[in-house]
C-alpha positions in Angstrom: 0.1 0.1 -0.2 1.0 3.6 -0.4 1.5 5.0 3.4 2.1 8.6 4.7 3.7 8.7 7.7 3.8 12.2 9.7 6.4 12.1 12.2 8.5 9.7 10.3 11.9 10.9 11.9 10.7 10.5 15.5 11.7 7.8 18.0 8.7 5.4 16.8 8.7 6.6 13.3 12.4 5.5 12.8 11.4 2.0 14.2 8.3 1.9 11.9 9.4 2.9 8.7 11.9 0.2 7.9 9.2 -2.4 9.3 6.7 -1.0 6.7 9.0 -1.1 4.1 10.1 -4.6 4.8 6.4 -5.5 4.4 6.5 -4.3 0.8 4.8 -0.9 1.4 5.5 2.5 -0.4 6.3 4.8 2.3 6.3 8.5 2.2 7.6 10.5 5.3 7.0 14.0 6.5 9.8 15.6 8.0 9.3 19.3 9.0 13.3 20.0 8.3 14.9 19.3 4.9 17.9 18.3 7.2 16.0 15.0 7.9 15.6 13.9 4.3 18.7 11.9 4.0 17.5 10.0 7.2 14.5 9.0 5.6 15.7 7.9 2.5 18.4 5.7 4.5 15.1 4.2 6.1 13.7 3.4 2.8 11.0 5.9 2.6 10.4 9.2 0.4 10.7 12.5 2.0 8.2 15.2 1.5 9.2 18.4 3.6 6.5 20.1 5.4 5.3 22.0 8.5 2.6 19.9 10.2 1.1 23.1 11.7 0.7 24.5 8.0 -2.7 23.0 6.7 -1.9 24.3 3.3 1.6 22.5 3.4 0.1 19.3 4.9 -2.5 19.2 2.2 -0.1 19.5 -0.5 2.3 16.8 0.8 -0.3 14.4 1.4 -1.9 14.8 -2.2 1.5 14.6 -3.5 1.8 11.1 -1.8 -1.7 10.0 -2.4 -1.8 7.6 0.2 -4.2 4.6 1.1 -3.3 4.8 4.9 -2.1 7.9 6.9 0.0 7.4 10.1 0.2 10.2 12.5 3.1 10.0 14.9 3.8 13.6 15.3 5.3 14.8 18.8 8.1 17.1 19.9 9.0 15.3 22.7 12.6 14.3 21.8 15.7 16.0 23.2 16.8 16.7 26.6 14.3 18.1 29.4 15.4 20.2 32.4 14.4 19.4 36.0 11.5 22.2 35.6 10.3 20.7 32.5 9.7 17.2 34.7 8.3 19.3 37.4 6.1 21.4 35.3 5.7 19.4 32.1 2.7 21.6 30.9 5.1 24.7 30.7 7.9 22.9 28.5 8.4 24.1 25.1 8.1 20.7 23.9 4.7 19.6 25.8 3.3 22.9 24.2 4.5 21.9 20.7 3.1 18.4 21.2 -0.3 19.4 22.4 -0.5 21.7 19.1 0.4 18.8 17.1 -2.1 16.6 18.7 -4.9 19.1 18.2 -4.1 21.3 15.0 -1.9 18.7 13.3 -4.5 15.9 13.7 -6.9 18.3 12.3 -4.8 19.0 9.1 -3.8 15.4 8.5 -7.7 14.6 8.9 -8.6 17.0 6.2 -5.7 16.1 4.1 -6.6 12.4 4.3 -10.5 13.0 3.4 -9.5 15.3 0.4 -7.4 12.4 -1.2 -9.7 9.5 -0.4 -7.4 7.8 2.2 -9.2 4.7 3.7 -7.4 4.3 7.0 -5.8 6.8 9.4 -3.5 5.4 12.3 -2.6 7.8 15.1 -0.2 7.7 18.2 -1.6 8.2 21.7 -0.4 7.5 25.0 -1.9 5.2 27.7 0.0 6.1 31.1 -1.6 8.0 33.8 -4.9 8.7 32.2 -7.3 6.3 33.8 -9.6 7.1 36.5 -8.2 6.2 39.9 -10.7 3.6 40.7 -10.9 0.0 40.1 -8.1 -2.5 40.0 -4.4 -2.1 39.0 -4.7 -3.0 35.1 -7.5 -1.3 33.3 -8.7 -1.7 29.7 -10.1 0.6 26.7 -13.6 0.6 28.2 -12.7 1.9 31.6 -13.2 5.4 32.5 -10.3 8.0 32.2 -9.4 10.4 35.0 -12.1 13.3 35.1 -9.7 15.4 37.3 -6.2 15.0 36.4 -3.3 17.3 38.1 -2.9 20.7 36.6 0.2 20.0 34.9 -1.3 17.0 32.9 -4.4 19.0 31.8 -3.2 20.4 28.7 -1.5 16.9 27.6 -4.9 15.2 28.3 -6.8 17.7 26.3 -4.6 17.0 23.3 -4.9 13.1 23.8 -8.6 13.5 23.9 -8.8 15.8 20.9 -6.8 13.3 18.9 -8.5 10.1 20.0 -12.1 11.7 19.5 -11.3 13.0 16.1 -9.7 10.2 14.8 -12.4 7.6 15.9 -15.2 9.3 14.8 -14.3 10.0 11.1 -17.0 8.9 8.4 -14.8 8.7 5.4 -12.4 6.0 6.5 -11.3 3.8 9.4 -9.7 5.4 12.3 -7.5 3.6 14.8 -5.9 5.2 17.9 -3.0 3.4 19.6 -2.3 4.0 23.2 1.4 3.2 23.5 2.6 2.3 27.0 6.2 3.8 28.3 8.6 3.3 25.3 12.0 1.7 26.0 14.7 0.4 23.8 17.2 2.3 21.5 16.6 6.1 20.9 14.0 6.3 23.7 14.2 7.8 27.2 14.9 4.2 28.4 17.8 2.9 26.8 22.0 2.5 27.6 22.6 5.4 25.3 24.6 8.1 27.3 22.0 11.0 26.3 19.0 9.0 27.4 16.5 11.0 29.1 15.9 8.6 32.3 19.5 6.7 32.0 21.4 9.7 33.7 19.1 10.5 36.6 19.0 6.6 37.4 22.6 6.2 37.3 23.0 9.2 39.5 20.4 8.0 42.0 18.1 11.1 41.2 15.1 8.9 40.0 13.6 7.8 43.5 10.9 5.5 44.4 8.1 7.8 45.7 6.1 6.8 48.9 4.8 2.9 48.3 5.9 2.9 44.6 2.6 1.6 43.9 1.7 3.3 40.9 1.7 1.0 37.9 3.0 1.8 34.4 2.8 -0.4 31.4 6.0 -0.5 29.1 6.4 -1.5 25.6 9.5 -2.0 23.5 10.0 0.7 20.7 10.4 -2.4 18.1 7.4 -4.1 19.4 5.1 -0.7 19.4 6.4 -0.3 15.7 5.2 -4.1 14.9 1.8 -3.3 16.2 1.6 -0.1 14.2 2.4 -2.2 11.2 -0.6 -4.4 11.9 -2.9 -1.4 12.5 -2.1 0.0 9.2 -2.9 -3.3 7.3 -5.8 -4.4 9.2 -8.1 -4.1 12.6 -11.4 -2.5 13.3 -11.8 1.0 14.0 -11.3 1.9 17.5 -8.9 2.4 20.4 -6.2 -0.2 21.3 -3.6 -0.3 24.1 -0.3 -1.1 22.9 1.6 -2.3 26.0 3.3 -5.5 27.2 1.8 -8.4 29.1 3.1 -7.3 32.7 2.0 -3.9 33.9 4.0 -3.2 37.2 4.5 -0.8 40.1 7.3 1.6 40.3 8.9 -0.5 43.1 9.2 -3.3 40.8 10.4 -2.1 37.6 12.6 1.1 38.5 15.0 -1.3 40.5 15.2 -3.6 37.8 15.7 -0.9 35.3 18.7 0.1 37.4 20.3 -3.0 37.5 20.1 -3.0 33.6 21.8 0.1 33.5 24.6 -1.2 35.9 23.3 1.6 38.7 22.8 1.4 42.1 19.2 0.8 43.5 17.0 3.8 43.4 16.5 5.7 46.6 13.1 5.8 48.5 11.6 9.1 49.5 8.3 9.7 51.4 5.6 10.8 49.2 5.5 14.2 50.9 9.0 14.8 49.8 8.3 13.6 46.4 5.4 16.0 46.1 7.9 18.7 46.9 10.8 17.6 44.8 9.1 16.2 41.6 5.4 18.0 41.9 1.9 16.5 42.3 1.8 15.0 38.6 5.0 12.8 39.1 3.9 11.9 42.8 0.6 10.6 41.5 2.1 8.7 38.6 4.4 7.0 41.0 1.9 6.0 43.6 -1.5 6.0 42.5 -2.1 5.4 38.5 -3.3 1.9 37.0 -1.6 0.1 34.1 -3.2 -1.1 31.0 -4.4 -4.4 29.2 -3.2 -5.6 26.0 -5.9 -8.2 25.7 -7.8 -6.3 23.1 -4.9 -5.5 20.9 -3.7 -9.1 20.9 -7.4 -10.4 20.3 -8.4 -8.1 17.6 -5.1 -7.3 15.9 -3.4 -10.6 16.4 -0.5 -9.0 17.9 2.1 -10.5 20.4 5.1 -8.3 21.7 8.3 -9.8 21.0 9.2 -8.7 24.6 6.1 -9.9 26.8 7.8 -8.4 29.7 9.8 -5.4 30.7 11.9 -8.0 32.6 13.1 -9.7 29.5 13.3 -6.2 27.7 15.4 -4.3 29.9 17.8 -7.3 30.1 17.9 -7.9 26.2 16.5 -5.0 24.6 17.8 -1.8 25.7 20.3 -1.3 23.0 
């Protein structure tokens, strides 16, 4: 098929494009910068440069590709984050731009898809921290989302909700939203690369277990996330799917294992009140209260199986 990938040079895009090409698809990638064209060519895609926030440029880029499927992987979250960004994620330039891409960028891509007669639209969403703080430790796509998230998370929640509602209600094609878990593996925040966002703080013991460490996180290796996306491009009913591994786990379990995989000392433990002062309300909530996500729907309806069914194997073998 002809496939148009917006965000093709991002962390997930770089894993996704080669898998699509290997399956025989013709891929056009849309970078914002002309400097990324050679990277895309090396991955096997044809580049078409456009600003995702410019509706005319997006329309022209999509029209030139004449895709059957559009894949929306646009974010601005790569690169380093300061301690201030971690405490106030709603104020960081990367988060503000990502919210615009999830709202305006989504609308521009959907309009372009409608104009060219694309038949399928697959979009990246995020599953962590979003469920209502009721029910069990592992929840499904049918469970309610948090109606009152911390203030620092509300802009991100608004952007994600807009994307999910817009994509799953299109009438001109099939809209699929993939709620990925926390990425790990080469090129992500959790890897052995020296500039990986989380590796440095973990090695310096600046990423503590807060309170009882009971907040449950669902992980997914970047290659498994890309493999699930390939399947969603090719088949599957419209709707929302959690793309996570088989073992959602509390912070008190996965963080020490990650530290060990990075050859770091065990993480420190700090009380919840100190965590809130040091890291902020949003980070404290994520480390102590949130629920993980079930992947049963994706496995059942997409026929997808992660290569790394647990972060335990993935941290040991797949960090890069």
